[in-house]
C-alpha positions in Angstrom: 0.0 0.0 0.0 2.9 2.4 0.7 4.3 1.9 -2.8 0.9 2.6 -4.3 0.6 5.7 -2.2 4.0 7.0 -3.3 3.1 6.3 -7.0 -0.2 8.1 -6.8 1.3 11.0 -4.8 4.1 11.3 -7.4 1.6 11.4 -10.2 -0.4 14.0 -8.5 2.7 16.2 -8.0 3.6 15.8 -11.6 0.2 16.8 -12.8 0.1 19.8 -10.5 3.5 21.0 -11.7 2.5 20.6 -15.3 -0.8 22.5 -15.1 -0.5 24.9 -12.1 3.2 25.9 -11.8 3.2 29.7 -11.5 4.7 31.8 -14.3 7.8 33.9 -13.5 6.9 37.2 -12.0 8.8 40.5 -12.4 8.8 42.0 -8.9 9.0 45.7 -8.1 7.9 47.2 -11.4 4.6 48.2 -13.0 3.3 45.7 -15.5 0.0 44.5 -17.1 -1.5 41.8 -14.8 -4.2 39.6 -16.2 -5.7 36.3 -15.0 -8.6 34.1 -13.9 -9.9 34.6 -10.4 -9.8 31.1 -8.7 -10.5 32.3 -5.2 -12.2 35.5 -3.9 -12.6 36.6 -0.3 -14.8 39.6 0.4 -14.1 41.4 3.6 -15.8 44.5 5.1 -13.7 47.1 3.3 -11.5 45.1 0.8 -11.4 41.9 -1.2 -8.7 39.3 -1.8 -8.5 37.9 -5.3 -6.2 34.9 -6.0 -5.4 34.4 -9.7 -4.7 31.2 -11.5 -1.1 32.3 -11.9 -0.6 32.4 -8.2 -0.8 36.2 -7.7 -2.9 37.5 -4.8 -4.5 40.9 -5.4 -5.7 43.1 -2.5 -8.4 45.4 -4.1 -11.2 47.8 -3.1 -14.4 46.1 -1.9 -16.3 47.3 -5.0 -16.7 46.5 -7.8 -17.0 42.9 -6.6 -15.3 40.1 -8.4 -15.7 36.3 -7.9 -14.6 32.9 -9.1 -14.5 32.6 -12.8 -14.0 36.3 -13.6 -11.0 37.2 -15.8 -9.6 40.5 -14.6 -6.8 42.9 -15.8 -5.0 45.8 -14.1 -1.8 47.7 -14.0 0.2 46.9 -10.9 3.5 46.0 -9.3 4.0 42.6 -7.7 5.8 42.2 -4.4 7.5 39.0 -3.2 5.3 36.9 -1.0 6.2 35.5 2.4 4.8 32.1 1.5 5.7 29.7 -1.3 2.0 29.1 -1.9 1.8 32.4 -3.8 3.8 33.7 -6.7 3.4 37.3 -5.7 1.2 40.0 -3.9 -0.3 43.0 -5.6 -1.6 46.0 -3.6 -4.4 47.2 -6.0 -6.3 49.4 -3.5 -7.6 52.5 -5.3 -6.6 50.9 -8.6 -9.0 50.4 -11.5 -9.5 46.7 -12.3 -11.1 45.7 -15.6 -13.5 42.8 -15.9 -12.7 41.1 -19.2 -14.9 38.0 -19.0 -17.1 36.0 -16.7 -18.2 32.4 -16.1 -14.7 31.0 -16.5 -13.3 28.1 -14.5 -15.3 25.0 -13.7 -19.1 25.1 -13.9 -19.5 22.7 -10.9 -17.3 25.0 -8.8 -19.4 28.0 -9.7 -22.6 26.2 -8.7 -21.1 25.1 -5.4 -19.9 28.7 -4.6 -23.4 29.9 -5.5 -24.9 27.5 -3.0 -22.4 28.6 -0.4 -23.3 32.3 -1.0 -27.0 31.4 -0.7 -26.5 29.6 2.6 -24.6 32.6 4.0 -27.3 35.0 2.8 -29.9 32.9 4.4 -28.1 33.1 7.7 -27.9 36.9 7.4 -31.7 37.1 7.0 -32.5 35.2 10.2 -29.6 36.2 12.5 -27.9 39.4 13.6 -24.8 40.1 11.5 -22.2 39.0 14.1 -24.0 35.8 14.9 -24.5 35.0 11.2 -20.8 35.6 10.5 -19.8 33.4 13.4 -22.0 30.5 12.3 -20.6 30.9 8.7 -17.2 30.6 10.2 -18.1 27.4 12.2 -19.6 25.6 9.3 -17.8 27.0 6.2 -14.6 28.5 7.7 -15.6 31.9 6.3 -14.3 34.9 8.3 -15.1 37.5 5.7 -17.9 39.0 7.8 -15.9 39.3 11.0 -15.1 42.8 12.3 -11.5 43.6 13.2 -12.4 43.8 16.8 -14.0 40.4 16.9 -10.9 38.8 15.1 -8.6 40.5 17.7 -10.7 39.0 20.5 -10.5 35.5 19.0 -6.7 35.9 18.7 -6.4 37.2 22.2 -8.4 34.3 23.7 -6.7 31.7 21.5 -10.0 30.5 20.0 -9.3 31.3 16.3 -9.3 27.5 15.7 -13.0 27.4 16.3 -13.7 29.1 12.9 -10.9 27.3 11.0 -12.1 24.3 9.1 -10.2 21.4 10.6 -10.7 17.8 11.8 -13.3 18.5 14.5 -15.4 20.8 12.2 -15.4 18.2 9.4 -16.3 15.4 11.8 -19.3 17.4 13.1 -20.4 18.2 9.6 -20.1 14.6 8.5 -22.1 13.5 11.5 -24.8 16.0 10.6 -24.9 14.9 7.0 -25.2 11.2 8.0 -28.0 12.1 10.4 -30.0 13.9 7.8 -29.4 11.2 5.1 -30.5 8.5 7.6 -33.9 10.3 7.9 -34.6 9.5 4.2 -32.4 6.5 3.3 -31.7 3.1 4.9 -28.8 3.4 7.3 -26.6 1.0 5.3 -26.9 3.1 2.1 -25.8 6.5 3.5 -22.1 5.8 3.1 -21.6 6.7 -0.6 -23.9 9.8 -0.5 -21.9 11.0 2.6 -18.6 10.5 0.7 -19.9 12.5 -2.2 -21.2 15.2 0.2 -17.7 15.4 1.7 -16.1 15.9 -1.7 -18.6 18.6 -2.7 -18.1 20.3 0.7 -14.3 20.4 0.2 -14.7 21.9 -3.3 -17.2 24.4 -2.1 -15.1 25.8 0.7 -11.9 26.2 -1.4 -10.1 22.9 -0.8 -7.6 24.4 1.6 -4.8 22.1 2.8 -6.1 21.8 6.4 -9.6 20.9 5.1 -8.3 18.4 2.5 -6.2 16.7 5.2 -9.2 16.5 7.6 -11.5 15.2 4.8 -9.0 12.4 3.9 -8.6 11.3 7.5 -12.3 11.4 8.2 -12.9 9.5 4.9 -10.5 6.8 6.0 -12.4 6.4 9.2 -15.7 6.2 7.3 -14.3 3.5 5.0 -12.9 1.5 7.9 -16.3 1.7 9.7 -18.2 0.8 6.5 -16.1 -2.3 5.8 -15.4 -3.2 9.4 -11.7 -2.8 9.4 -9.4 -2.0 12.3 -8.3 1.6 12.5 -4.7 2.7 12.1 -4.0 6.3 12.9 -0.5 6.0 11.5 -1.8 4.9 8.1 -4.4 7.7 8.1 -1.7 10.3 8.9 0.5 9.0 6.1 -2.3 9.0 3.6 -3.3 12.5 4.5 0.3 13.7 4.2 
């Protein structure tokens, strides 16, 4: 099993390098920046746009851009502090042009639309801070948090509550299985639950912590379904 894991992991790294390796970036000078938005986070007074080429753009809150939009602007890239990005662009008070819409994957656009609808539903029935907090618990979204509330979370050491990790995913899986068991025989909820986990990971951005938690919870589900003894060591290796 370890040889198979290494083979699959190596193939995945090769595919990622072939299709997603960021292009070279010229730092410190103005240039035409253009790309597809693959991730958008909308905060109270600004938005973060991550492009497919690995650049992260900090822009004004409006006009609002989202996943699938192709944008263009004049800006200067700065070196990032993390290897997960190829550069950072401060585009506050900079005109950003929308060149096209509905790019990327259609399934991803529909999932993000469902996520937005869920968050909007919370805002309609709860006060703004409570709605933002519940969005953070279930979807890991901190966009609606005020700076004061974020500072209080950091000061109290409770920021992990609103970060999607193992405990959050476990609770969500338990909720999904409970709801499915209301309509389906208990022995048939396994595969719908696995599908729901995959869709949930895609909907929330497939961050590394969430993917890791989903893999480990998935292994536990498979072991329970097929009555196999659990091995935390194997689960950690597979998640890595």
